PyMOL Python script that loads the backbone (N, CA, C, O; Angstrom):
from pymol import cmd

cmd.read_pdbstr("""\
ATOM      1  N   MET A   1      65.519  54.152  57.740  1.00  0.00           N
ATOM      2  CA  MET A   1      64.869  54.437  58.457  1.00  0.00           C
ATOM      3  C   MET A   1      65.378  55.331  60.163  1.00  0.00           C
ATOM      4  O   MET A   1      64.955  56.334  60.739  1.00  0.00           O
ATOM      5  N   ALA A   2      66.250  54.516  60.405  1.00  0.00           N
ATOM      6  CA  ALA A   2      66.738  55.341  61.651  1.00  0.00           C
ATOM      7  C   ALA A   2      67.280  56.311  61.476  1.00  0.00           C
ATOM      8  O   ALA A   2      67.184  57.052  62.454  1.00  0.00           O
ATOM      9  N   TRP A   3      68.087  56.896  60.319  1.00  0.00           N
ATOM     10  CA  TRP A   3      68.100  58.420  59.768  1.00  0.00           C
ATOM     11  C   TRP A   3      67.595  59.152  59.913  1.00  0.00           C
ATOM     12  O   TRP A   3      67.920  60.216  60.441  1.00  0.00           O
ATOM     13  N   ASP A   4      66.482  58.781  59.431  1.00  0.00           N
ATOM     14  CA  ASP A   4      65.282  59.227  59.171  1.00  0.00           C
ATOM     15  C   ASP A   4      64.929  59.634  60.274  1.00  0.00           C
ATOM     16  O   ASP A   4      64.593  60.807  60.109  1.00  0.00           O
ATOM     17  N   MET A   5      64.789  59.307  61.473  1.00  0.00           N
ATOM     18  CA  MET A   5      63.966  59.110  62.984  1.00  0.00           C
ATOM     19  C   MET A   5      65.102  60.743  63.378  1.00  0.00           C
ATOM     20  O   MET A   5      64.881  61.906  63.714  1.00  0.00           O
ATOM     21  N   PHE A   6      66.025  60.095  63.147  1.00  0.00           N
ATOM     22  CA  PHE A   6      67.391  60.921  64.068  1.00  0.00           C
ATOM     23  C   PHE A   6      67.422  62.192  63.418  1.00  0.00           C
ATOM     24  O   PHE A   6      68.025  63.099  63.991  1.00  0.00           O
ATOM     25  N   MET A   7      66.825  62.430  62.216  1.00  0.00           N
ATOM     26  CA  MET A   7      67.520  63.885  61.332  1.00  0.00           C
ATOM     27  C   MET A   7      65.789  64.808  61.686  1.00  0.00           C
ATOM     28  O   MET A   7      65.727  66.033  61.582  1.00  0.00           O
ATOM     29  N   MET A   8      64.525  63.938  62.096  1.00  0.00           N
ATOM     30  CA  MET A   8      63.285  64.227  62.462  1.00  0.00           C
ATOM     31  C   MET A   8      63.644  65.263  63.213  1.00  0.00           C
ATOM     32  O   MET A   8      64.599  65.111  63.974  1.00  0.00           O
ATOM     33  N   PRO A   9      62.773  66.867  63.141  1.00  0.00           N
ATOM     34  CA  PRO A   9      62.940  67.452  63.960  1.00  0.00           C
ATOM     35  C   PRO A   9      62.198  67.452  65.354  1.00  0.00           C
ATOM     36  O   PRO A   9      61.019  67.100  65.369  1.00  0.00           O
ATOM     37  N   LYS A  10      63.012  67.940  66.882  1.00  0.00           N
ATOM     38  CA  LYS A  10      62.536  67.426  67.760  1.00  0.00           C
ATOM     39  C   LYS A  10      61.265  68.738  68.457  1.00  0.00           C
ATOM     40  O   LYS A  10      61.544  69.921  68.262  1.00  0.00           O
ATOM     41  N   PHE A  11      60.173  68.446  69.096  1.00  0.00           N
ATOM     42  CA  PHE A  11      59.380  69.675  69.696  1.00  0.00           C
ATOM     43  C   PHE A  11      59.509  69.185  71.501  1.00  0.00           C
ATOM     44  O   PHE A  11      59.794  68.091  71.989  1.00  0.00           O
ATOM     45  N   ASP A  12      59.207  70.352  72.084  1.00  0.00           N
ATOM     46  CA  ASP A  12      59.146  69.844  73.558  1.00  0.00           C
ATOM     47  C   ASP A  12      57.338  70.843  73.022  1.00  0.00           C
ATOM     48  O   ASP A  12      57.237  71.939  72.470  1.00  0.00           O
ATOM     49  N   PRO A  13      56.220  69.887  73.480  1.00  0.00           N
ATOM     50  CA  PRO A  13      54.749  70.184  73.407  1.00  0.00           C
ATOM     51  C   PRO A  13      54.641  71.333  74.705  1.00  0.00           C
ATOM     52  O   PRO A  13      53.544  71.881  74.814  1.00  0.00           O
ATOM     53  N   MET A  14      55.717  71.724  75.689  1.00  0.00           N
ATOM     54  CA  MET A  14      55.307  72.500  77.013  1.00  0.00           C
ATOM     55  C   MET A  14      55.778  73.885  76.154  1.00  0.00           C
ATOM     56  O   MET A  14      55.075  74.861  75.891  1.00  0.00           O
ATOM     57  N   SER A  15      57.417  73.611  75.751  1.00  0.00           N
ATOM     58  CA  SER A  15      57.657  74.463  74.527  1.00  0.00           C
ATOM     59  C   SER A  15      56.445  75.559  74.369  1.00  0.00           C
ATOM     60  O   SER A  15      56.132  76.550  75.028  1.00  0.00           O
ATOM     61  N   LEU A  16      55.752  74.752  72.865  1.00  0.00           N
ATOM     62  CA  LEU A  16      54.796  74.983  72.012  1.00  0.00           C
ATOM     63  C   LEU A  16      54.347  75.557  72.987  1.00  0.00           C
ATOM     64  O   LEU A  16      54.939  76.636  72.978  1.00  0.00           O
ATOM     65  N   VAL A  17      53.375  75.536  74.218  1.00  0.00           N
ATOM     66  CA  VAL A  17      52.079  75.957  74.364  1.00  0.00           C
ATOM     67  C   VAL A  17      52.045  77.207  74.953  1.00  0.00           C
ATOM     68  O   VAL A  17      51.132  78.032  75.003  1.00  0.00           O
ATOM     69  N   LEU A  18      53.766  77.240  75.625  1.00  0.00           N
ATOM     70  CA  LEU A  18      53.921  78.262  76.431  1.00  0.00           C
ATOM     71  C   LEU A  18      53.920  79.283  74.741  1.00  0.00           C
ATOM     72  O   LEU A  18      52.766  79.662  74.536  1.00  0.00           O
ATOM     73  N   GLU A  19      54.554  79.590  74.001  1.00  0.00           N
ATOM     74  CA  GLU A  19      55.139  80.136  72.868  1.00  0.00           C
ATOM     75  C   GLU A  19      53.582  79.818  72.094  1.00  0.00           C
ATOM     76  O   GLU A  19      53.645  80.684  71.221  1.00  0.00           O
ATOM     77  N   SER A  20      52.643  79.334  71.936  1.00  0.00           N
ATOM     78  CA  SER A  20      51.361  79.965  71.291  1.00  0.00           C
ATOM     79  C   SER A  20      52.010  78.808  69.877  1.00  0.00           C
ATOM     80  O   SER A  20      51.144  78.398  69.105  1.00  0.00           O
ATOM     81  N   LYS A  21      52.465  78.668  69.799  1.00  0.00           N
ATOM     82  CA  LYS A  21      52.846  78.154  68.408  1.00  0.00           C
ATOM     83  C   LYS A  21      52.392  76.467  68.573  1.00  0.00           C
ATOM     84  O   LYS A  21      52.437  75.806  69.610  1.00  0.00           O
ATOM     85  N   ALA A  22      51.984  76.049  67.321  1.00  0.00           N
ATOM     86  CA  ALA A  22      51.883  74.330  67.289  1.00  0.00           C
ATOM     87  C   ALA A  22      52.581  73.416  65.725  1.00  0.00           C
ATOM     88  O   ALA A  22      53.458  74.119  65.223  1.00  0.00           O
ATOM     89  N   VAL A  23      52.495  72.892  65.415  1.00  0.00           N
ATOM     90  CA  VAL A  23      52.932  71.777  64.689  1.00  0.00           C
ATOM     91  C   VAL A  23      51.773  71.215  64.096  1.00  0.00           C
ATOM     92  O   VAL A  23      51.427  70.258  64.789  1.00  0.00           O
ATOM     93  N   LEU A  24      50.689  71.443  62.707  1.00  0.00           N
ATOM     94  CA  LEU A  24      50.349  70.869  62.427  1.00  0.00           C
ATOM     95  C   LEU A  24      50.650  69.513  61.156  1.00  0.00           C
ATOM     96  O   LEU A  24      51.675  68.872  60.925  1.00  0.00           O
ATOM     97  N   GLY A  25      49.086  69.450  60.435  1.00  0.00           N
ATOM     98  CA  GLY A  25      50.018  68.471  59.285  1.00  0.00           C
ATOM     99  C   GLY A  25      48.578  67.638  58.995  1.00  0.00           C
ATOM    100  O   GLY A  25      47.723  67.220  59.776  1.00  0.00           O
ATOM    101  N   PHE A  26      48.681  67.587  57.613  1.00  0.00           N
ATOM    102  CA  PHE A  26      47.229  67.043  56.742  1.00  0.00           C
ATOM    103  C   PHE A  26      47.244  66.315  55.618  1.00  0.00           C
ATOM    104  O   PHE A  26      47.421  66.900  54.549  1.00  0.00           O
ATOM    105  N   ASN A  27      47.049  64.833  55.655  1.00  0.00           N
ATOM    106  CA  ASN A  27      46.457  64.727  54.387  1.00  0.00           C
ATOM    107  C   ASN A  27      45.599  64.096  53.762  1.00  0.00           C
ATOM    108  O   ASN A  27      45.025  63.047  54.055  1.00  0.00           O
ATOM    109  N   LEU A  28      45.503  64.834  52.773  1.00  0.00           N
ATOM    110  CA  LEU A  28      44.233  64.777  52.049  1.00  0.00           C
ATOM    111  C   LEU A  28      44.613  64.154  50.446  1.00  0.00           C
ATOM    112  O   LEU A  28      44.143  64.552  49.380  1.00  0.00           O
ATOM    113  N   SER A  29      45.324  63.373  50.603  1.00  0.00           N
ATOM    114  CA  SER A  29      45.638  62.844  49.592  1.00  0.00           C
ATOM    115  C   SER A  29      44.063  61.302  49.368  1.00  0.00           C
ATOM    116  O   SER A  29      43.551  61.059  48.276  1.00  0.00           O
ATOM    117  N   PHE A  30      43.711  60.643  50.562  1.00  0.00           N
ATOM    118  CA  PHE A  30      42.687  60.025  50.147  1.00  0.00           C
ATOM    119  C   PHE A  30      41.060  60.664  49.275  1.00  0.00           C
ATOM    120  O   PHE A  30      40.055  60.004  49.008  1.00  0.00           O
ATOM    121  N   PHE A  31      41.346  62.215  48.999  1.00  0.00           N
ATOM    122  CA  PHE A  31      40.177  62.772  48.598  1.00  0.00           C
ATOM    123  C   PHE A  31      40.767  62.613  46.684  1.00  0.00           C
ATOM    124  O   PHE A  31      40.050  63.037  45.777  1.00  0.00           O
ATOM    125  N   ALA A  32      41.887  62.067  46.467  1.00  0.00           N
ATOM    126  CA  ALA A  32      42.507  61.794  44.974  1.00  0.00           C
ATOM    127  C   ALA A  32      41.345  61.984  43.593  1.00  0.00           C
ATOM    128  O   ALA A  32      41.122  62.765  42.668  1.00  0.00           O
ATOM    129  N   ASP A  33      40.694  60.405  44.313  1.00  0.00           N
ATOM    130  CA  ASP A  33      39.664  60.188  43.639  1.00  0.00           C
ATOM    131  C   ASP A  33      37.973  60.340  43.821  1.00  0.00           C
ATOM    132  O   ASP A  33      36.903  59.963  43.344  1.00  0.00           O
ATOM    133  N   GLU A  34      38.476  61.042  44.704  1.00  0.00           N
ATOM    134  CA  GLU A  34      36.560  61.373  45.267  1.00  0.00           C
ATOM    135  C   GLU A  34      35.923  62.894  44.803  1.00  0.00           C
ATOM    136  O   GLU A  34      35.574  63.851  45.494  1.00  0.00           O
ATOM    137  N   HIS A  35      35.927  62.704  43.449  1.00  0.00           N
ATOM    138  CA  HIS A  35      35.745  64.095  42.442  1.00  0.00           C
ATOM    139  C   HIS A  35      33.954  64.559  42.679  1.00  0.00           C
ATOM    140  O   HIS A  35      33.469  65.657  42.950  1.00  0.00           O
ATOM    141  N   VAL A  36      33.544  63.730  42.534  1.00  0.00           N
ATOM    142  CA  VAL A  36      32.309  63.624  43.307  1.00  0.00           C
ATOM    143  C   VAL A  36      32.016  64.825  44.639  1.00  0.00           C
ATOM    144  O   VAL A  36      31.566  65.968  44.553  1.00  0.00           O
ATOM    145  N   LEU A  37      32.310  64.322  45.420  1.00  0.00           N
ATOM    146  CA  LEU A  37      32.494  64.195  46.921  1.00  0.00           C
ATOM    147  C   LEU A  37      33.188  65.694  46.595  1.00  0.00           C
ATOM    148  O   LEU A  37      32.388  66.583  46.886  1.00  0.00           O
ATOM    149  N   ILE A  38      33.876  65.975  46.312  1.00  0.00           N
ATOM    150  CA  ILE A  38      34.632  67.140  46.463  1.00  0.00           C
ATOM    151  C   ILE A  38      33.933  68.082  45.332  1.00  0.00           C
ATOM    152  O   ILE A  38      34.511  69.153  45.519  1.00  0.00           O
ATOM    153  N   GLU A  39      33.228  68.239  44.511  1.00  0.00           N
ATOM    154  CA  GLU A  39      32.325  68.938  43.914  1.00  0.00           C
ATOM    155  C   GLU A  39      30.854  69.128  45.069  1.00  0.00           C
ATOM    156  O   GLU A  39      30.075  69.823  45.721  1.00  0.00           O
ATOM    157  N   GLN A  40      30.965  68.838  44.963  1.00  0.00           N
ATOM    158  CA  GLN A  40      29.371  68.905  46.700  1.00  0.00           C
ATOM    159  C   GLN A  40      30.013  69.964  47.684  1.00  0.00           C
ATOM    160  O   GLN A  40      29.522  70.970  48.196  1.00  0.00           O
ATOM    161  N   TYR A  41      31.401  69.349  47.788  1.00  0.00           N
ATOM    162  CA  TYR A  41      31.947  70.461  48.973  1.00  0.00           C
ATOM    163  C   TYR A  41      32.139  71.606  47.919  1.00  0.00           C
ATOM    164  O   TYR A  41      31.100  72.247  48.078  1.00  0.00           O
ATOM    165  N   MET A  42      32.678  72.087  47.175  1.00  0.00           N
ATOM    166  CA  MET A  42      33.050  73.036  46.846  1.00  0.00           C
ATOM    167  C   MET A  42      31.816  73.726  46.375  1.00  0.00           C
ATOM    168  O   MET A  42      32.117  74.918  46.435  1.00  0.00           O
ATOM    169  N   ASP A  43      30.442  73.622  45.886  1.00  0.00           N
ATOM    170  CA  ASP A  43      28.368  73.519  45.860  1.00  0.00           C
ATOM    171  C   ASP A  43      28.601  74.261  47.192  1.00  0.00           C
ATOM    172  O   ASP A  43      28.438  75.464  46.985  1.00  0.00           O
ATOM    173  N   GLN A  44      28.845  74.070  48.183  1.00  0.00           N
ATOM    174  CA  GLN A  44      28.839  74.225  49.472  1.00  0.00           C
ATOM    175  C   GLN A  44      28.917  75.610  49.933  1.00  0.00           C
ATOM    176  O   GLN A  44      28.119  76.476  50.290  1.00  0.00           O
ATOM    177  N   ILE A  45      30.496  75.463  49.755  1.00  0.00           N
ATOM    178  CA  ILE A  45      31.201  77.036  50.114  1.00  0.00           C
ATOM    179  C   ILE A  45      30.947  77.365  49.216  1.00  0.00           C
ATOM    180  O   ILE A  45      31.405  78.490  49.421  1.00  0.00           O
ATOM    181  N   VAL A  46      30.465  77.452  47.954  1.00  0.00           N
ATOM    182  CA  VAL A  46      30.247  78.534  47.495  1.00  0.00           C
ATOM    183  C   VAL A  46      28.879  79.307  47.728  1.00  0.00           C
ATOM    184  O   VAL A  46      28.518  80.480  47.633  1.00  0.00           O
ATOM    185  N   GLN A  47      28.347  78.224  48.043  1.00  0.00           N
ATOM    186  CA  GLN A  47      26.841  78.697  48.328  1.00  0.00           C
ATOM    187  C   GLN A  47      26.457  79.575  50.264  1.00  0.00           C
ATOM    188  O   GLN A  47      25.570  80.140  50.904  1.00  0.00           O
ATOM    189  N   TRP A  48      27.252  79.309  50.320  1.00  0.00           N
ATOM    190  CA  TRP A  48      28.372  79.598  52.139  1.00  0.00           C
ATOM    191  C   TRP A  48      28.327  81.331  51.673  1.00  0.00           C
ATOM    192  O   TRP A  48      27.627  82.304  51.952  1.00  0.00           O
ATOM    193  N   MET A  49      29.515  81.042  50.806  1.00  0.00           N
ATOM    194  CA  MET A  49      29.817  82.308  50.628  1.00  0.00           C
ATOM    195  C   MET A  49      29.157  83.496  49.843  1.00  0.00           C
ATOM    196  O   MET A  49      29.383  84.676  50.110  1.00  0.00           O
ATOM    197  N   GLN A  50      28.312  83.061  48.840  1.00  0.00           N
ATOM    198  CA  GLN A  50      27.280  84.139  47.905  1.00  0.00           C
ATOM    199  C   GLN A  50      26.166  84.161  48.581  1.00  0.00           C
ATOM    200  O   GLN A  50      25.226  84.482  47.853  1.00  0.00           O
ATOM    201  N   SER A  51      25.683  83.831  50.330  1.00  0.00           N
ATOM    202  CA  SER A  51      25.073  84.023  51.281  1.00  0.00           C
ATOM    203  C   SER A  51      25.158  85.172  52.578  1.00  0.00           C
ATOM    204  O   SER A  51      24.451  85.731  53.417  1.00  0.00           O
ATOM    205  N   SER A  52      26.756  85.070  52.016  1.00  0.00           N
ATOM    206  CA  SER A  52      27.645  85.718  52.858  1.00  0.00           C
ATOM    207  C   SER A  52      27.812  85.213  54.746  1.00  0.00           C
ATOM    208  O   SER A  52      28.364  85.826  55.660  1.00  0.00           O
ATOM    209  N   GLN A  53      26.965  83.665  54.756  1.00  0.00           N
ATOM    210  CA  GLN A  53      27.355  83.047  55.811  1.00  0.00           C
ATOM    211  C   GLN A  53      28.930  82.411  55.997  1.00  0.00           C
ATOM    212  O   GLN A  53      29.229  81.791  57.018  1.00  0.00           O
ATOM    213  N   LEU A  54      29.824  82.622  54.974  1.00  0.00           N
ATOM    214  CA  LEU A  54      31.344  82.639  55.376  1.00  0.00           C
ATOM    215  C   LEU A  54      31.544  83.417  54.431  1.00  0.00           C
ATOM    216  O   LEU A  54      31.257  83.437  53.234  1.00  0.00           O
ATOM    217  N   SER A  55      32.207  84.216  55.303  1.00  0.00           N
ATOM    218  CA  SER A  55      33.493  85.190  54.257  1.00  0.00           C
ATOM    219  C   SER A  55      35.315  84.838  54.704  1.00  0.00           C
ATOM    220  O   SER A  55      35.876  84.404  55.710  1.00  0.00           O
ATOM    221  N   VAL A  56      35.713  85.246  53.508  1.00  0.00           N
ATOM    222  CA  VAL A  56      37.405  85.175  53.541  1.00  0.00           C
ATOM    223  C   VAL A  56      37.811  85.465  54.270  1.00  0.00           C
ATOM    224  O   VAL A  56      36.912  86.165  54.735  1.00  0.00           O
ATOM    225  N   ALA A  57      38.992  85.580  55.260  1.00  0.00           N
ATOM    226  CA  ALA A  57      39.681  86.579  56.349  1.00  0.00           C
ATOM    227  C   ALA A  57      40.485  87.865  55.383  1.00  0.00           C
ATOM    228  O   ALA A  57      40.717  87.885  54.174  1.00  0.00           O
ATOM    229  N   GLU A  58      40.775  88.844  56.410  1.00  0.00           N
ATOM    230  CA  GLU A  58      41.143  90.275  55.202  1.00  0.00           C
ATOM    231  C   GLU A  58      42.479  89.074  55.292  1.00  0.00           C
ATOM    232  O   GLU A  58      42.706  88.062  55.956  1.00  0.00           O
ATOM    233  N   VAL A  59      43.299  89.997  54.012  1.00  0.00           N
ATOM    234  CA  VAL A  59      44.210  89.649  53.431  1.00  0.00           C
ATOM    235  C   VAL A  59      45.043  91.202  53.554  1.00  0.00           C
ATOM    236  O   VAL A  59      44.351  92.197  53.337  1.00  0.00           O
ATOM    237  N   THR A  60      46.479  91.396  53.892  1.00  0.00           N
ATOM    238  CA  THR A  60      46.839  93.195  54.084  1.00  0.00           C
ATOM    239  C   THR A  60      48.463  92.491  52.659  1.00  0.00           C
ATOM    240  O   THR A  60      49.436  91.845  53.048  1.00  0.00           O
ATOM    241  N   VAL A  61      48.324  92.726  51.807  1.00  0.00           N
ATOM    242  CA  VAL A  61      49.497  93.246  50.661  1.00  0.00           C
ATOM    243  C   VAL A  61      50.097  94.266  50.861  1.00  0.00           C
ATOM    244  O   VAL A  61      49.556  95.348  51.087  1.00  0.00           O
ATOM    245  N   LEU A  62      51.592  94.012  50.792  1.00  0.00           N
ATOM    246  CA  LEU A  62      52.897  94.543  51.105  1.00  0.00           C
ATOM    247  C   LEU A  62      53.804  94.559  49.978  1.00  0.00           C
ATOM    248  O   LEU A  62      54.400  93.542  49.620  1.00  0.00           O
ATOM    249  N   PRO A  63      53.973  96.097  49.198  1.00  0.00           N
ATOM    250  CA  PRO A  63      54.646  96.137  48.000  1.00  0.00           C
ATOM    251  C   PRO A  63      56.544  95.599  48.853  1.00  0.00           C
ATOM    252  O   PRO A  63      57.038  96.141  49.841  1.00  0.00           O
ATOM    253  N   MET A  64      57.052  94.658  48.185  1.00  0.00           N
ATOM    254  CA  MET A  64      57.977  94.191  48.432  1.00  0.00           C
ATOM    255  C   MET A  64      59.166  94.898  48.607  1.00  0.00           C
ATOM    256  O   MET A  64      60.195  94.290  48.313  1.00  0.00           O
ATOM    257  N   ALA A  65      59.276  96.208  49.078  1.00  0.00           N
ATOM    258  CA  ALA A  65      60.161  97.341  49.608  1.00  0.00           C
ATOM    259  C   ALA A  65      59.951  96.930  51.177  1.00  0.00           C
ATOM    260  O   ALA A  65      60.786  96.723  52.057  1.00  0.00           O
ATOM    261  N   ASP A  66      57.986  96.873  51.203  1.00  0.00           N
ATOM    262  CA  ASP A  66      58.043  96.520  52.559  1.00  0.00           C
ATOM    263  C   ASP A  66      58.498  95.022  53.396  1.00  0.00           C
ATOM    264  O   ASP A  66      58.339  95.185  54.606  1.00  0.00           O
ATOM    265  N   ILE A  67      58.977  93.731  53.084  1.00  0.00           N
ATOM    266  CA  ILE A  67      59.527  93.208  53.051  1.00  0.00           C
ATOM    267  C   ILE A  67      59.271  92.854  54.935  1.00  0.00           C
ATOM    268  O   ILE A  67      58.680  92.000  55.596  1.00  0.00           O
ATOM    269  N   ALA A  68      60.383  94.477  55.304  1.00  0.00           N
ATOM    270  CA  ALA A  68      60.542  93.678  56.963  1.00  0.00           C
ATOM    271  C   ALA A  68      59.958  94.282  57.659  1.00  0.00           C
ATOM    272  O   ALA A  68      60.216  94.064  58.842  1.00  0.00           O
ATOM    273  N   ALA A  69      58.595  95.628  57.290  1.00  0.00           N
ATOM    274  CA  ALA A  69      57.223  95.180  58.018  1.00  0.00           C
ATOM    275  C   ALA A  69      55.998  94.179  58.102  1.00  0.00           C
ATOM    276  O   ALA A  69      55.008  94.044  58.821  1.00  0.00           O
ATOM    277  N   ALA A  70      56.676  93.416  56.785  1.00  0.00           N
ATOM    278  CA  ALA A  70      55.734  92.322  56.299  1.00  0.00           C
ATOM    279  C   ALA A  70      55.904  91.026  57.336  1.00  0.00           C
ATOM    280  O   ALA A  70      55.043  90.243  57.735  1.00  0.00           O
ATOM    281  N   HIS A  71      57.618  91.103  57.682  1.00  0.00           N
ATOM    282  CA  HIS A  71      58.197  90.240  58.577  1.00  0.00           C
ATOM    283  C   HIS A  71      57.557  90.459  60.237  1.00  0.00           C
ATOM    284  O   HIS A  71      56.851  89.853  61.042  1.00  0.00           O
ATOM    285  N   GLN A  72      58.115  91.393  60.153  1.00  0.00           N
ATOM    286  CA  GLN A  72      57.767  92.374  61.823  1.00  0.00           C
ATOM    287  C   GLN A  72      56.445  92.065  62.041  1.00  0.00           C
ATOM    288  O   GLN A  72      56.002  91.990  63.188  1.00  0.00           O
ATOM    289  N   LEU A  73      55.730  91.867  61.015  1.00  0.00           N
ATOM    290  CA  LEU A  73      53.741  91.542  61.444  1.00  0.00           C
ATOM    291  C   LEU A  73      53.486  90.164  62.262  1.00  0.00           C
ATOM    292  O   LEU A  73      52.940  89.878  63.328  1.00  0.00           O
ATOM    293  N   ILE A  74      54.284  89.313  61.034  1.00  0.00           N
ATOM    294  CA  ILE A  74      53.831  88.086  61.594  1.00  0.00           C
ATOM    295  C   ILE A  74      54.539  87.806  62.581  1.00  0.00           C
ATOM    296  O   ILE A  74      53.926  87.263  63.500  1.00  0.00           O
ATOM    297  N   GLN A  75      56.048  88.048  62.793  1.00  0.00           N
ATOM    298  CA  GLN A  75      56.596  88.357  63.915  1.00  0.00           C
ATOM    299  C   GLN A  75      55.633  88.514  65.805  1.00  0.00           C
ATOM    300  O   GLN A  75      55.552  87.997  66.919  1.00  0.00           O
ATOM    301  N   SER A  76      55.196  89.485  65.049  1.00  0.00           N
ATOM    302  CA  SER A  76      54.044  90.303  66.197  1.00  0.00           C
ATOM    303  C   SER A  76      53.038  89.392  66.607  1.00  0.00           C
ATOM    304  O   SER A  76      52.957  89.438  67.835  1.00  0.00           O
ATOM    305  N   GLY A  77      52.340  88.690  66.180  1.00  0.00           N
ATOM    306  CA  GLY A  77      51.969  87.634  66.341  1.00  0.00           C
ATOM    307  C   GLY A  77      50.094  88.742  66.825  1.00  0.00           C
ATOM    308  O   GLY A  77      49.156  88.426  67.558  1.00  0.00           O
ATOM    309  N   GLN A  78      50.263  89.589  66.246  1.00  0.00           N
ATOM    310  CA  GLN A  78      48.405  90.649  66.378  1.00  0.00           C
ATOM    311  C   GLN A  78      48.641  90.889  64.628  1.00  0.00           C
ATOM    312  O   GLN A  78      48.909  91.936  64.037  1.00  0.00           O
ATOM    313  N   SER A  79      48.523  90.114  64.323  1.00  0.00           N
ATOM    314  CA  SER A  79      47.984  89.734  62.289  1.00  0.00           C
ATOM    315  C   SER A  79      46.981  88.730  62.520  1.00  0.00           C
ATOM    316  O   SER A  79      47.060  87.670  63.140  1.00  0.00           O
ATOM    317  N   ILE A  80      45.984  89.284  61.879  1.00  0.00           N
ATOM    318  CA  ILE A  80      44.572  87.997  61.385  1.00  0.00           C
ATOM    319  C   ILE A  80      44.724  88.050  59.788  1.00  0.00           C
ATOM    320  O   ILE A  80      45.265  89.059  59.336  1.00  0.00           O
ATOM    321  N   GLY A  81      44.270  86.992  58.828  1.00  0.00           N
ATOM    322  CA  GLY A  81      44.635  86.970  58.131  1.00  0.00           C
ATOM    323  C   GLY A  81      45.872  86.321  57.058  1.00  0.00           C
ATOM    324  O   GLY A  81      46.730  85.487  57.348  1.00  0.00           O
ATOM    325  N   LYS A  82      45.687  86.871  56.000  1.00  0.00           N
ATOM    326  CA  LYS A  82      46.966  86.568  54.960  1.00  0.00           C
ATOM    327  C   LYS A  82      47.429  88.175  55.212  1.00  0.00           C
ATOM    328  O   LYS A  82      46.796  89.206  55.439  1.00  0.00           O
ATOM    329  N   ILE A  83      49.186  87.776  55.019  1.00  0.00           N
ATOM    330  CA  ILE A  83      50.259  88.443  54.414  1.00  0.00           C
ATOM    331  C   ILE A  83      50.939  87.842  53.494  1.00  0.00           C
ATOM    332  O   ILE A  83      51.700  86.876  53.447  1.00  0.00           O
ATOM    333  N   VAL A  84      50.314  88.970  52.422  1.00  0.00           N
ATOM    334  CA  VAL A  84      50.953  88.657  50.819  1.00  0.00           C
ATOM    335  C   VAL A  84      51.934  89.777  50.647  1.00  0.00           C
ATOM    336  O   VAL A  84      51.433  90.901  50.621  1.00  0.00           O
ATOM    337  N   VAL A  85      53.557  89.668  50.493  1.00  0.00           N
ATOM    338  CA  VAL A  85      54.188  90.410  49.719  1.00  0.00           C
ATOM    339  C   VAL A  85      54.165  90.683  47.999  1.00  0.00           C
ATOM    340  O   VAL A  85      54.077  89.708  47.253  1.00  0.00           O
ATOM    341  N   LYS A  86      54.223  91.630  47.622  1.00  0.00           N
ATOM    342  CA  LYS A  86      53.988  91.908  46.100  1.00  0.00           C
ATOM    343  C   LYS A  86      55.044  92.056  45.312  1.00  0.00           C
ATOM    344  O   LYS A  86      55.684  93.108  45.315  1.00  0.00           O
ATOM    345  N   CYS A  87      55.353  91.046  44.554  1.00  0.00           N
ATOM    346  CA  CYS A  87      56.496  91.582  43.362  1.00  0.00           C
ATOM    347  C   CYS A  87      56.173  92.853  42.833  1.00  0.00           C
ATOM    348  O   CYS A  87      55.147  93.262  43.377  1.00  0.00           O
ATOM    349  N   PRO A  88      56.605  93.621  42.026  1.00  0.00           N
ATOM    350  CA  PRO A  88      57.137  94.019  41.654  1.00  0.00           C
ATOM    351  C   PRO A  88      57.122  93.648  40.163  1.00  0.00           C
ATOM    352  O   PRO A  88      57.977  92.931  39.643  1.00  0.00           O
ATOM    353  N   ALA A  89      55.548  94.474  39.191  1.00  0.00           N
ATOM    354  CA  ALA A  89      55.324  93.295  38.156  1.00  0.00           C
ATOM    355  C   ALA A  89      56.679  93.529  36.441  1.00  0.00           C
ATOM    356  O   ALA A  89      56.659  92.710  35.522  1.00  0.00           O
TER     357      ALA A  89
END
""", "prot")
cmd.dss("prot")
cmd.show_as("cartoon", "prot")
cmd.util.cbc("prot")
cmd.orient("prot")
């Protein structure tokens, strides 16, 4: 356990704030057996999408040839939504 603690990345909170970065984690394992609850949530999400109360963020799709541009877009911090690099079929 000591080795794992030693190998764990260290983060400076002030540096994260100044660079507009964050570290997030989610533990959704407690939902594993909550089938009824998940179905209710999904029904609500579908209802919101069908009534236009919820919309999906823009997705920018770039060809593999433009991978450098995709990387630059991510690093710029100016992107909104998802950036997808599409491999040739």
